[in-house]
Structure formats: C-alpha cells, structure tokens
matplotlib code that plots the C-alpha trace (Angstrom):
import matplotlib.pyplot as plt

x = [1.3, -1.2, -2.3, 1.3, 2.0, -1.1, -0.4, 3.2, 2.2, -0.4, 2.0, 4.7, 2.3, -0.5, -0.3, 2.8, 1.7, -1.4, 1.0, 0.8, -3.0, -4.5, -4.1, -7.5, -9.0, -11.8, -13.9, -16.8, -18.8, -17.2, -18.8, -17.9, -16.1, -17.8, -17.9, -14.9, -15.7, -13.6, -13.8, -11.3, -8.7, -6.4, -4.7, -1.9, -0.5, 3.0, 4.4, 4.8, 1.4, 2.8, 0.1, 0.8, -2.0, -2.8, -5.4, -5.9, -5.9, -4.0, -7.3, -8.2, -4.8, -5.4, -8.7, -7.0, -4.3, -6.9, -8.7, -5.5, -4.1, -7.4, -7.4, -4.0, -4.4, -7.8, -7.7, -4.6, -5.9, -9.1, -7.1, -5.4, -8.8, -10.6, -9.1, -10.6, -14.0, -13.2, -13.7, -10.3, -11.2, -14.2, -12.0, -8.9, -10.0, -8.0, -5.0, -7.1, -9.0, -5.7, -5.3, -8.9, -8.3, -5.1, -6.9, -8.9, -6.0, -4.1, -7.2, -7.4, -11.1, -10.4, -7.3, -9.3, -12.0, -9.4, -6.9, -8.4, -10.3, -7.4, -4.8, -4.6, -4.3, -7.1, -5.1, -4.0, -7.5, -8.7, -6.1, -7.3, -10.9, -10.2, -8.4, -11.4, -13.8, -11.7, -11.5, -15.2, -16.3, -14.2, -15.8, -19.2, -18.4, -16.9, -19.1, -18.0, -14.4, -15.4, -14.0, -16.2, -19.7, -19.9, -16.4, -17.4, -17.8, -14.7, -15.0, -12.5, -12.8, -12.1, -8.8, -7.7, -8.2, -6.1, -3.4, -3.0, -2.4, 0.1, 2.1, 2.5, 3.5, 6.3, 7.6, 7.9, 4.6, 4.8, 8.2, 7.2, 4.2, 6.4, 8.8, 5.9, 4.3, 7.4, 9.7, 12.3, 12.6, 13.5, 16.7, 17.9, 17.6, 20.9, 20.4, 17.6, 15.5, 17.0, 17.4, 20.1, 20.3, 23.2, 23.8, 26.9, 27.5, 28.3, 31.8, 32.6, 31.2, 33.0, 30.2, 29.2, 25.8, 24.6, 23.3, 20.8, 20.1, 16.6, 16.9, 14.6, 14.5, 10.9, 8.8, 8.4, 4.7, 1.8, 0.9, 4.4, 5.4, 6.2, 3.8, 5.2, 3.2, 3.6, 1.4, 1.1, -1.3, -1.5, -1.0, 2.7, 2.6, 4.8, 6.4, 7.4, 8.3, 6.9, 4.2, 2.5, -1.1, -3.4, -0.9, -2.1, 1.4, 4.8, 6.7, 10.1, 11.0, 11.8, 10.0, 11.2, 13.6, 14.8, 14.6, 14.8, 15.2, 14.3, 15.9, 14.7, 16.5, 16.6, 16.7, 14.5, 11.0, 8.9, 9.2, 7.8, 6.7, 5.9, 3.1, 3.3, 0.2, -0.9, -3.8, -5.3, -5.9, -7.3, -7.2, -5.2, -1.6, 0.5, 1.6, 3.4, 2.2, -1.5, -3.6, -5.0, -7.6, -6.9, -9.3, -11.1, -13.4, -14.7, -13.9, -16.2, -14.3, -15.9, -14.0, -14.5, -16.1, -17.5, -21.2, -21.0, -18.8, -16.0, -15.6, -12.1, -11.1, -8.6, -6.8, -5.2, -2.9, -1.3, 1.5, -0.8, -1.9, -1.7, -1.7, -1.6, 0.8, 1.9, 4.8, 2.4, 0.9, 2.8, 2.2, 3.5, 4.3, 5.3, 5.2, 3.8, 0.2, 0.5, 0.8, -1.6, 0.3, 2.7, 1.3, 0.9, 4.7, 5.3, 3.0, 5.0, 8.2, 6.6, 5.8, 9.1, 10.8, 14.2, 16.2, 14.9, 11.3, 12.2, 13.9, 10.8, 8.7, 11.1, 10.7, 7.2, 8.9, 5.6, 7.0, 8.0, 11.2, 13.3, 16.6, 16.2, 18.8, 18.2, 19.7, 19.2, 21.6, 23.7, 22.9, 23.1, 21.7, 21.1, 19.2, 18.3, 14.8, 12.3, 9.8, 11.9, 11.0, 13.1, 13.8, 15.2, 18.9, 18.8, 16.9, 18.1, 15.7, 17.0, 15.1, 11.8, 11.0, 9.2, 5.6, 5.0, 6.5, 6.0, 9.8, 9.4, 6.2, 7.7, 5.6, 7.9, 9.9, 13.2, 13.2, 14.8, 18.0, 18.7, 19.0, 22.3, 22.5, 24.9, 24.8, 27.2, 30.1, 33.6, 33.8, 31.1, 28.9, 26.3, 24.9, 22.8, 22.3, 20.5, 23.7, 24.7, 24.2, 27.7, 29.1, 27.3, 30.1, 33.9, 35.6, 37.0, 33.5, 31.4, 29.6, 30.4, 27.8, 28.8, 27.5, 23.9, 21.5, 22.2, 18.6, 17.7, 19.1, 20.7, 22.1, 25.8, 26.3, 27.3, 25.9, 27.7, 26.1, 27.5, 31.0, 31.0, 29.8, 32.7, 35.1, 33.8, 33.4, 37.0, 38.3, 37.1, 38.3, 35.4, 32.6, 31.1, 27.5, 28.8, 30.7, 27.6, 25.6, 28.4, 28.2, 24.5, 24.5, 27.5, 26.9, 29.9, 30.1, 32.8, 36.1, 34.9, 31.3, 29.1, 25.5, 24.4, 21.4, 22.8, 25.8, 29.3, 29.8, 33.3, 34.6, 32.8, 35.7, 38.5, 37.3, 40.1, 39.1, 41.5, 39.4, 36.1, 37.1, 33.4, 32.7, 36.1, 34.9, 32.4, 35.2, 37.3, 34.4, 33.9, 37.7, 37.8, 34.6, 34.9, 32.0, 29.9, 26.2, 26.0, 23.7, 26.6, 28.2, 28.4, 29.8, 26.8, 24.5, 26.4, 26.4, 22.6, 21.9, 24.2, 22.7, 19.0, 19.8, 21.2, 18.6, 15.8, 17.6, 18.3, 15.0, 13.7, 17.0, 19.2, 22.2, 23.4, 27.2, 27.8, 30.2, 29.4, 32.1, 33.9, 31.8, 28.6, 29.8, 30.5, 27.0, 25.6, 27.7, 26.6, 23.0, 23.8, 25.5, 22.6, 20.1, 22.0, 22.6, 18.9, 17.4, 20.2, 22.3, 25.4, 26.9, 28.3, 25.0, 24.9, 22.9, 20.6, 19.7, 18.8, 17.2, 14.4, 12.5, 8.9, 5.5, 2.7, 4.0, 7.1, 10.3, 13.8, 17.2, 18.1, 21.2, 21.5, 21.8, 21.0, 23.0, 24.9, 24.1, 21.9, 20.2, 17.7, 16.1, 14.2, 11.8, 11.2, 9.7, 9.5, 11.8, 14.4, 14.6, 13.9, 12.3, 12.9, 10.6, 12.3, 15.1, 15.7, 12.3, 11.7, 14.8, 15.1, 18.4, 18.4, 20.8, 20.4, 21.9, 22.6, 19.5, 16.4, 14.5, 16.1, 17.2, 15.4, 15.8, 13.5, 12.6, 10.2, 10.7, 7.6, 5.3, 2.8, -0.2, -0.9, -3.6, -2.5, -4.6, -2.8, -0.1, 1.9, 1.8, 5.3, 6.6, 9.5, 10.9, 13.5, 14.8, 15.0, 17.0, 19.2, 19.9, 18.5, 16.2, 13.6, 13.9, 11.2, 10.3, 8.4, 7.7, 3.9, 4.0, 6.4, 4.4, 1.2, 3.0, 4.3, 1.4, -0.1, -3.5, -5.0, -8.4, -10.5, -11.4, -14.5, -13.9]
y = [-22.6, -22.1, -25.7, -27.0, -25.0, -26.4, -29.9, -29.7, -28.5, -31.3, -34.0, -33.0, -33.3, -35.7, -37.7, -39.8, -42.4, -43.3, -45.4, -47.9, -48.1, -51.1, -51.7, -53.0, -55.4, -53.9, -51.0, -53.4, -54.8, -58.0, -60.4, -59.4, -62.0, -63.3, -60.8, -61.0, -61.7, -59.3, -61.8, -64.0, -61.2, -60.4, -57.0, -57.2, -53.8, -53.9, -51.6, -48.8, -49.3, -51.0, -53.2, -56.9, -58.4, -62.1, -64.0, -67.2, -65.7, -62.9, -61.1, -61.1, -59.7, -56.9, -56.1, -55.9, -53.6, -51.2, -51.1, -50.7, -48.0, -46.1, -46.2, -44.4, -42.1, -42.3, -38.6, -39.1, -42.2, -40.3, -37.5, -40.0, -41.5, -38.3, -37.6, -40.9, -39.5, -36.0, -34.7, -33.4, -30.0, -30.0, -30.7, -28.7, -26.1, -25.3, -27.3, -30.4, -29.7, -29.8, -33.4, -34.2, -32.7, -34.7, -37.9, -37.1, -35.6, -38.9, -40.7, -42.8, -43.7, -44.8, -46.8, -48.5, -49.5, -50.7, -52.6, -53.2, -56.4, -58.8, -56.8, -58.7, -62.4, -63.8, -64.2, -60.6, -59.4, -61.1, -59.1, -55.8, -56.6, -57.5, -54.1, -52.2, -54.0, -53.0, -49.3, -49.1, -50.8, -48.4, -45.4, -46.8, -47.3, -43.8, -41.5, -38.4, -38.9, -38.9, -35.7, -35.3, -36.7, -39.3, -40.6, -44.0, -46.7, -46.7, -49.0, -51.0, -48.6, -45.6, -47.1, -48.1, -44.6, -43.1, -45.8, -44.6, -41.1, -42.1, -44.4, -41.4, -39.1, -41.3, -41.4, -37.7, -36.2, -33.4, -32.3, -32.8, -30.6, -27.9, -28.2, -27.7, -24.8, -22.9, -23.8, -25.3, -28.0, -26.7, -28.5, -27.1, -29.6, -29.6, -33.2, -32.9, -35.8, -39.2, -42.5, -44.9, -48.6, -51.0, -54.7, -56.4, -60.1, -62.6, -63.0, -59.4, -59.6, -60.8, -63.0, -64.5, -62.8, -60.9, -57.4, -55.0, -51.3, -50.1, -46.4, -44.4, -40.6, -39.4, -36.5, -37.1, -36.5, -36.6, -38.8, -40.0, -40.7, -44.3, -46.5, -49.6, -52.9, -56.6, -58.7, -62.4, -65.0, -68.8, -68.6, -67.8, -64.1, -63.0, -59.6, -56.7, -53.2, -49.9, -48.7, -45.4, -44.5, -46.6, -49.4, -53.0, -54.6, -53.9, -51.5, -52.3, -54.6, -58.2, -61.6, -64.9, -65.5, -62.2, -58.4, -55.5, -51.7, -49.0, -45.7, -43.3, -43.6, -41.0, -42.8, -41.4, -42.6, -40.0, -38.2, -34.9, -34.5, -31.3, -31.8, -30.3, -28.0, -25.0, -22.5, -24.2, -27.4, -26.4, -29.2, -31.4, -32.5, -33.9, -37.5, -39.4, -37.0, -37.2, -34.7, -36.4, -34.9, -34.6, -36.4, -33.9, -34.1, -31.7, -32.2, -30.8, -29.7, -29.2, -26.7, -25.8, -22.4, -22.3, -23.3, -24.5, -26.9, -25.4, -26.9, -27.5, -29.3, -32.3, -33.5, -36.7, -37.6, -40.8, -40.1, -39.5, -36.6, -33.3, -29.7, -26.4, -23.5, -20.3, -22.4, -24.9, -28.3, -30.9, -34.5, -36.7, -40.4, -42.8, -46.5, -45.9, -45.7, -48.8, -51.4, -51.9, -54.6, -52.5, -53.3, -56.9, -57.0, -55.7, -58.4, -61.1, -59.6, -59.8, -63.5, -64.6, -67.4, -67.3, -65.1, -66.9, -66.2, -62.6, -62.3, -63.8, -61.0, -58.4, -59.9, -58.4, -54.9, -53.4, -51.0, -47.9, -47.0, -47.4, -49.0, -52.3, -53.6, -57.2, -59.5, -63.0, -65.2, -66.1, -63.4, -59.6, -58.1, -54.6, -53.5, -50.0, -51.0, -49.2, -49.4, -48.0, -48.2, -49.1, -45.8, -44.9, -43.9, -41.5, -39.0, -37.0, -38.4, -36.0, -33.1, -32.5, -35.0, -34.4, -35.6, -36.0, -39.4, -43.1, -43.3, -41.5, -43.4, -46.2, -49.1, -51.8, -52.0, -53.2, -56.5, -56.6, -58.2, -54.9, -52.9, -52.3, -55.0, -56.8, -60.2, -61.1, -58.9, -59.9, -56.7, -58.1, -55.0, -53.1, -49.6, -46.8, -43.3, -41.9, -41.9, -43.5, -47.3, -47.3, -46.7, -49.4, -51.6, -51.8, -49.8, -52.9, -54.5, -51.5, -51.7, -49.2, -46.9, -47.8, -51.3, -50.1, -48.5, -44.7, -43.8, -45.3, -42.1, -43.5, -40.9, -40.4, -38.4, -39.2, -37.7, -36.6, -39.7, -42.1, -40.5, -40.6, -44.3, -45.1, -43.4, -45.4, -48.9, -48.7, -48.8, -52.3, -55.7, -57.2, -55.4, -56.2, -55.3, -52.3, -51.1, -51.6, -49.4, -46.9, -46.4, -46.2, -43.4, -41.5, -37.7, -36.4, -34.8, -36.2, -34.4, -33.0, -32.0, -33.0, -31.9, -33.4, -31.1, -27.9, -25.6, -26.4, -24.9, -26.1, -22.5, -22.0, -23.9, -21.9, -18.3, -15.9, -14.3, -11.4, -10.6, -11.0, -9.7, -8.9, -12.6, -13.8, -15.6, -17.6, -18.5, -19.7, -21.9, -23.5, -24.0, -25.9, -27.8, -31.5, -31.5, -33.6, -32.7, -33.5, -31.6, -29.9, -28.7, -24.9, -25.4, -27.5, -24.6, -22.2, -24.7, -25.3, -21.5, -21.1, -24.1, -23.0, -19.4, -20.5, -23.2, -20.7, -17.9, -20.2, -22.1, -22.7, -21.8, -24.1, -23.9, -27.5, -27.8, -24.0, -23.0, -20.3, -17.6, -16.6, -13.4, -15.5, -17.8, -14.8, -13.5, -16.8, -16.5, -12.9, -14.1, -16.7, -14.1, -11.7, -14.5, -15.8, -12.4, -11.5, -14.6, -15.8, -12.7, -14.6, -16.7, -19.7, -21.6, -25.4, -27.3, -28.7, -25.2, -24.1, -27.3, -29.2, -32.4, -31.3, -33.0, -31.6, -30.2, -32.2, -30.5, -32.2, -31.1, -33.1, -33.7, -33.9, -31.7, -32.4, -35.1, -36.6, -40.3, -39.2, -36.7, -34.2, -31.3, -28.7, -25.8, -22.6, -23.3, -20.4, -17.8, -18.3, -22.0, -24.7, -28.1, -31.4, -32.2, -34.7, -37.3, -40.0, -41.4, -45.2, -47.2, -51.0, -52.8, -56.5, -59.4, -62.8, -65.7, -68.9, -70.5, -69.1, -65.9, -62.6, -60.4, -57.0, -53.6, -50.7, -47.2, -44.5, -40.8, -40.0, -42.9, -45.4, -43.0, -39.7, -38.9, -36.3, -38.0, -41.3, -42.4, -43.5, -40.1, -39.2, -42.2, -43.1, -39.5, -39.9, -43.2, -41.7, -38.6, -40.8, -43.0, -46.0, -48.8, -51.2, -55.0, -56.4, -60.0, -62.0, -64.7, -64.8, -66.5, -63.9, -61.0, -62.3, -63.1, -59.5, -57.6, -54.7, -55.0, -57.7, -57.3, -57.8, -54.9, -53.1, -54.0]
z = [-40.3, -37.5, -37.8, -37.7, -34.5, -32.8, -33.9, -32.8, -29.3, -29.0, -30.3, -27.8, -24.9, -25.7, -28.9, -29.1, -26.5, -28.5, -30.6, -27.7, -27.7, -29.4, -33.1, -33.8, -36.2, -38.2, -39.1, -39.6, -36.7, -35.3, -32.8, -29.3, -27.2, -24.1, -21.3, -19.0, -15.4, -13.3, -10.4, -12.4, -12.4, -9.5, -9.1, -6.5, -5.4, -3.9, -1.3, -3.9, -5.5, -8.7, -10.1, -10.7, -12.8, -12.6, -14.6, -16.5, -20.0, -21.7, -22.5, -18.8, -17.9, -20.4, -18.8, -15.4, -16.8, -18.2, -14.9, -12.8, -15.0, -15.0, -11.2, -11.4, -14.4, -16.1, -17.2, -19.4, -21.0, -22.0, -23.5, -25.8, -26.9, -27.8, -31.2, -32.5, -31.6, -33.0, -29.4, -28.3, -29.6, -27.4, -24.5, -25.2, -27.7, -30.9, -29.8, -29.6, -32.8, -34.7, -33.8, -34.6, -38.0, -38.7, -38.0, -41.1, -43.0, -42.7, -44.1, -40.9, -41.5, -45.0, -44.0, -41.3, -43.8, -46.4, -44.2, -40.9, -41.8, -41.5, -39.5, -36.3, -35.3, -33.2, -30.0, -30.0, -31.0, -27.8, -25.8, -27.4, -26.8, -23.2, -22.7, -24.2, -22.0, -19.0, -19.9, -20.9, -17.7, -15.6, -17.4, -16.7, -13.1, -12.7, -14.8, -12.8, -14.1, -17.8, -19.4, -22.5, -22.8, -25.6, -25.3, -24.0, -24.9, -27.0, -30.0, -32.1, -34.9, -32.6, -31.5, -34.9, -36.3, -33.5, -34.0, -37.6, -36.3, -33.7, -35.9, -38.3, -35.5, -34.3, -37.8, -38.1, -39.3, -36.8, -38.1, -41.7, -41.3, -39.7, -42.6, -45.1, -43.4, -42.3, -45.2, -42.8, -40.2, -36.7, -35.9, -32.7, -29.9, -28.0, -27.3, -24.7, -26.0, -25.7, -24.0, -22.8, -23.3, -22.9, -22.5, -21.2, -22.3, -19.5, -21.1, -20.0, -16.5, -13.4, -12.2, -15.5, -15.6, -18.7, -17.7, -19.3, -18.5, -19.6, -19.2, -21.5, -21.1, -21.2, -19.9, -16.1, -16.1, -18.6, -21.6, -22.4, -18.8, -18.0, -16.1, -14.5, -14.5, -14.2, -16.5, -15.8, -17.3, -17.4, -21.2, -21.0, -20.5, -17.6, -18.3, -16.1, -17.4, -18.5, -20.9, -21.7, -20.9, -23.1, -23.6, -23.7, -23.4, -21.9, -24.2, -22.8, -20.0, -19.1, -19.0, -17.5, -20.4, -21.8, -21.8, -24.1, -24.1, -26.6, -27.6, -30.3, -33.7, -36.5, -39.8, -42.6, -41.8, -43.7, -47.1, -48.3, -52.0, -53.8, -56.3, -59.8, -60.2, -62.3, -62.3, -65.4, -63.4, -60.0, -57.3, -59.7, -59.9, -62.8, -62.3, -65.1, -67.6, -66.6, -64.6, -61.5, -59.2, -55.5, -53.2, -51.1, -48.0, -45.4, -41.8, -39.1, -36.1, -32.7, -30.6, -26.9, -26.6, -30.1, -30.3, -33.9, -35.9, -38.0, -41.5, -43.0, -46.1, -46.1, -49.2, -50.3, -53.3, -54.5, -52.0, -49.0, -46.8, -48.7, -47.7, -49.6, -48.6, -50.3, -51.8, -53.4, -52.7, -50.6, -49.7, -46.8, -47.2, -44.4, -43.9, -40.4, -41.7, -43.9, -41.2, -38.2, -36.4, -34.3, -30.9, -31.9, -32.5, -29.0, -27.7, -29.5, -28.1, -24.6, -25.0, -26.7, -24.9, -26.7, -29.0, -32.0, -31.0, -30.3, -33.6, -35.3, -33.7, -35.0, -38.5, -38.6, -39.0, -38.0, -35.4, -37.4, -35.5, -32.3, -31.6, -29.7, -27.4, -26.3, -23.6, -22.3, -20.3, -23.4, -25.9, -26.5, -29.7, -31.1, -34.2, -35.4, -36.3, -38.5, -41.3, -44.1, -47.8, -50.8, -52.5, -55.9, -55.3, -58.2, -55.9, -52.8, -50.2, -47.5, -49.0, -50.8, -53.6, -56.9, -56.6, -60.3, -61.1, -60.2, -59.6, -56.3, -55.3, -53.2, -52.1, -50.6, -47.4, -46.3, -44.3, -40.9, -42.3, -44.1, -40.9, -38.9, -36.3, -34.0, -32.3, -29.5, -30.7, -29.6, -27.6, -25.2, -25.0, -27.0, -26.4, -27.9, -26.5, -29.6, -31.5, -34.8, -35.1, -36.5, -33.0, -31.0, -29.6, -29.4, -32.2, -33.9, -34.1, -35.4, -38.7, -41.5, -43.0, -46.6, -45.9, -46.0, -48.4, -48.2, -48.9, -45.5, -44.0, -40.9, -38.4, -38.3, -35.1, -31.6, -28.4, -25.2, -23.6, -26.2, -26.0, -22.2, -22.3, -24.6, -22.2, -19.3, -20.9, -22.2, -18.6, -18.0, -19.2, -17.2, -15.2, -11.8, -11.1, -9.1, -12.2, -14.3, -11.9, -11.7, -15.5, -15.4, -12.8, -14.2, -14.1, -16.2, -19.6, -21.9, -22.6, -25.9, -26.1, -29.1, -29.2, -32.5, -33.1, -31.6, -31.8, -30.8, -27.3, -26.5, -26.6, -23.2, -21.5, -23.0, -22.2, -21.1, -17.8, -18.6, -21.7, -19.9, -16.5, -15.5, -15.4, -14.3, -11.2, -13.3, -15.8, -12.8, -11.6, -15.0, -15.5, -12.2, -12.8, -13.1, -15.5, -13.2, -12.6, -8.9, -6.6, -4.9, -8.1, -8.8, -12.3, -13.2, -12.2, -14.5, -17.4, -17.0, -17.1, -20.1, -21.8, -21.4, -22.4, -25.8, -26.3, -26.0, -27.9, -30.9, -30.8, -34.3, -36.0, -37.9, -35.6, -36.1, -35.6, -35.7, -33.0, -30.5, -30.5, -27.3, -27.2, -27.4, -24.7, -22.5, -23.3, -21.9, -18.7, -18.2, -18.3, -15.7, -13.5, -13.7, -13.0, -9.9, -8.4, -8.9, -7.3, -5.0, -4.2, -5.2, -8.1, -6.2, -6.2, -6.0, -8.6, -5.9, -4.8, -8.3, -9.7, -7.9, -8.3, -7.7, -7.5, -5.6, -2.3, -2.3, -3.5, -3.5, -4.8, -8.0, -10.0, -13.8, -16.8, -20.5, -22.2, -19.3, -18.8, -15.9, -18.1, -16.7, -18.6, -16.6, -16.9, -14.9, -11.4, -9.0, -7.4, -10.2, -9.7, -12.3, -11.9, -13.7, -16.5, -18.8, -18.7, -16.1, -15.4, -15.3, -14.8, -14.8, -14.2, -15.1, -14.5, -16.2, -14.2, -16.0, -14.4, -12.7, -13.1, -14.0, -11.1, -11.3, -9.8, -10.9, -9.9, -11.2, -10.8, -8.8, -8.1, -9.5, -9.4, -11.1, -8.6, -5.9, -3.2, -3.6, -1.2, -4.3, -5.9, -4.6, -2.6, -5.0, -5.1, -2.3, -3.7, -7.2, -6.2, -4.0, -7.1, -5.4, -6.8, -5.6, -6.0, -8.2, -9.2, -11.8, -9.2, -8.7, -5.3, -4.0, -5.3, -3.7, -0.4, 0.0, -1.7, 0.4, -1.3, -3.4, -5.1, -8.2, -10.6, -9.3, -5.7]

ax = plt.figure().add_subplot(projection="3d")
ax.plot(x, y, z, "-o")
ax.set_aspect("equal")
plt.show()
C-alpha cells in the first residue's frame, strides 16, 4: 500500500509525460547516425519566446527541439529521464524510488530486449536519435544544470525502458495498483480532470471555414504542462502545437493541411487478475490445471539520504506485473506495454497531408488511449481511440478477473474500425469533453452503445462541460467565428449538474433559507447566481469553496452518483461562510478576489471553476486565497479556409519558459486571463521576418 501511494503521487506529478518521450528501437547496440551539425539548425524565437525550429531534415529539427526545450525547462526533462537509469530515487527519495521500482516490476528491460529490435521504422528512428543527440549535447554543454551525476548520456535503451512505464501509466496502472493495495479504486474526482475539443464543419459556419478548438485541460506547471513549438523541415514536416517535456513530436496541433485535438477517454485499458495460490505451492500459481512458477528478480533501489541500496523483489506471471497483498497475488495486464510505436504514430499524424493519410496513421492503434477530434477544410472526424483487447464476453471485465485460465489471457487487439467514430455527421459538428463517445454530435446522429463490444468498457456518462456545450451548440443553425469563440470561452454551468465521478450536488440550489437561516444570505446569493464563473461573481466564490470542501472530505471514498442531502449542502455553505469571514471579514467576495493566477511575483485575478468549459481547478495559496493549478492551459483555435494555410490563434497560461529569470516566464499571463490569443503562423518566411532572435543550438 505504501508503494502504491508513492507511485500515485509520482505519477500525478512526474511520470505521465514520459509517454511522449521517444519510443526507441533496440536494447542492442545500433550504429549511431552521423553527428548532426547544429549550424544546420535554426531556432527562431518569436515575440513571446516560442521556438520555431527550421532545418533540412526531420532528425535535425528534433535535435533543435531538444535543445530549445532544454533551454526553457531542462530540469523537468531530466526528472522524466531518471527512472530509466534507476536514479529518480537518488534525486527525490522514496517517491522517486517507487517509479524506479515499477520500471522493473513492469519488466521494461525484458520487454526492450524482446520487442525493441524491430519496433521503429528507419525514418522515425533517425528523428529519435536526433533528439537524443540534442539533449545529450545540451547536458554536456551545461554540466552545472545536471541534477544527478550519471544521468547523461541518455541511451536508446534508457528511453525505451521509460516508454514502457509511461504507456502503462496512461492506461491506468496507477489506479490498478491502488485498487490492488487498498482493495478499492478511489473514484471521487468531481470532474476536475478533463479537456475540451470540438470541430465545426464548413457546412455549419457562416464563412464556409471549418473550425477546430484544441483545448486540453492540464496542470499549468510541471511535467505535464504544455510546451508550444513549431517544427519545420524540408522533408515535409511543418507542424505547430503543443507537447510535454521530453516529446519529440507535436502531440496535438496543426500542420499545413489538417489539425487534431486530444481529450482523455475512459474505456477499459487495463485488467486485474487474481492468481490462484496455496501454501503448498509457494511462489506458484495454478493456470489451466498446472502449477506455474512466478518469475522473480531483485531490484536494487538507490534512495536519497540512504547510503546503501535497498533490495526489493519484483514478480511476473503470464498476465504481467504481479504483486502480493494480504488478499493474495494479483497481476496487471495492459496492451500499453505490448507496442512500442506510440510516438511514431504521433509522428505519422504530424506529417499526414490528408484525411486518408491521417486515418492510415491511426490504423497503427499504437497510442493506448485518447479521443481524437480531427479537422481539415472539408472533413471533421472523431474516434474514441485506444488499444483494447478482444475479451471473452463470458467474464465481467469491469472487476477482478480469475487468473487461472487461458480464457482470460487475452492476446489480440481490436482494430481501429471497431471503435466508436464519426465522419462528417449531418449535424455538422463533433465534440468531446471527457464524456461518453455516444454523445458526440447532434442527437439524431449519435451512435448507440449496443453497437459495440461491451467488454471494451466505454464510458457512458456526460460532464457538465458536455451538457453545456450541447445547450450552446443547439442555439445555432450556423456559427460565425465570434460564435465559435464565445462557446470556447463560455463560463457557465449547465442547468442540471452532472459530475460523473462525484456526488450529485444539485440540492445545493434548492436549499430553503428559512430552514437554514444562519446561512440565509449565502443561499440568496446562490439562488440569484447565473452560474457563471466570472471574476466578479460572488456565487462562483461560494460554489468553489463548497466544491473543494466536499472534494477533500470525500477524497478516496466511492461517492459516485450519491446525492448530497440538504443538510450536507448546508454544511458545505457553513464552511464557506466561516472561511470568508475569517480571511475577508465578509461573505460577498468576488471570485477574482479569492482565486488568483500566480507565477513568481505576478498575481492576477482569474475566472473559472471546475467543469465549466473554461475550467480552472485551484489549490491553497496564501491568506485564505487559492491559485490556479489545473485546467485551461494551452489553447489553439484553428480555421481552415478552402485554400491556403490554416489561420491560427494560440495562448499559453504563463509563458514559453519555465525559468524564472526569463522574460517569457510570465509574459502571456495578462492575455490569458483576459481571454485573448496571439496570431501564429506556419509560414516560415513570416516567422523569420518577425522573429526577435534567430540562432543555432549552442550559440
């Protein structure tokens, strides 16, 4: 249980973005490519410090990306590399050692040796090797910035081991381990984590331009905060968008021909199996009537502050990574650690020149999850993507499975054609706000759950954001670009609240102030509230205090869909009243007074509450205030004219650099809180004409 807690903490803050590190070729030595000459690479920094990387080859562009990103956030990139070397424990202590251990628990070294030899195509291998040269060269040139001695150079094998871990994390290994060690899966979320993406076909726009909103909700800082970059080679790579630290390619964004956005989906990506064991057969399990020995190895963990290595066993069964608890032996199985081509699929998406080429990239089904919403001048498309196995329908795959029979040992995966997907629906729009894929367009055009394999475990819920989007889009026969932006920046909760992974809190808005006279003024404020999370809203302040009170009180409990009683709602408002009187001396406090957007010495009032379209989740700041930590972060709004390059507007929540001494540490904050964007372009000549600094790596 202690390991699970440490791993969960680490995964939430450091591990997930490693998914976007290179998926490398081989555990065996490979001939290195010719050394890349940095003089052949141009980094053009625009007025906001965003790097635009230009070079002849894709590999050289990857080198330039590694160098530019290290200039802006080398510390975070290193933290993502360290588990591959077994060195995160040396840097972070026990929290980091948990991740070092799970690399071994998941058999990452063994998987690299078994499957790495032929994983990647030669052209993408060159991109990966270019990236590695860039990051290793930066480390060599800046030795004082290296966090742990022995980290560099980073090898192909190092990266591949970490990619195994990260693919598994994004498929749910963190939650599965919690389920095993605690006996239950913590379900309370109240909808904090999420993203928005929607596309409007040109047939539904007033100017005949298809539109795409790329609007992922991520932590605003740290290893899963978005980094904006423009990658442009003479080999047909010209993409602008966002990626996480360590990424070699754009994760979601736009190229000269098309664009795409991601949101997190929640189909069944990972299974838990209980092994059949007894005392007469130690370290064995029964499988199809035969006793089979668990594979066992010892892992040496190096932990900060401890002068000697700690030894811990790691086990493996036919199903996969295996752990022992008081309840017995359990194994985890996921498709995520059975395919090493994930980042290559993103690379193919980056370079697609048409919907057919983009669809061909998706046919790889190497990315283990994510909804994908796509747009080009003539096409909009949505698929709830994943790497989902064929499962025996005789079993209940939503719970723990028997780990004693070949009938539950799945080995094959669904093709892309089996997933819920839509192409140019008659309604003219597609959307996902982390809600069910069976509510993705106009009601008449939605797919039905019974059309799909029930063992795939697709989510069936809506979110407040998806409900509000449906309210808004239903008002328009055709949308202008101003209408499109108005929907994107909508700040209102829907009429009926639906937090899919939390309790029903609708009773909050029907409290009787005569029954609860001590909080009567607060009830009046909520009754009059328009449910908008604007900076001048007093109702939004009360709702935020109420929300965070119950989120924290119910943390770890299975409160899904249970309704709060009137007395419980009153309890939450009494907490809000006490808090506001203590820190403000009054209860009529505007949201912008209570909630701040903070980085370094800069502090600005900010709008937003969890699960409105402009979602913001916050954490305690100082003097009873809170500060934004999660939600609206990188935003890209794209229009596709019938001819010519896409028209782009973007914004990031803080700035292009994570270094406090950089002028680009906070220079986008005012625009962000004012709901403004910056024009961007894929036109190389225009970028170079307006660049504020142009240089080669190392200069």
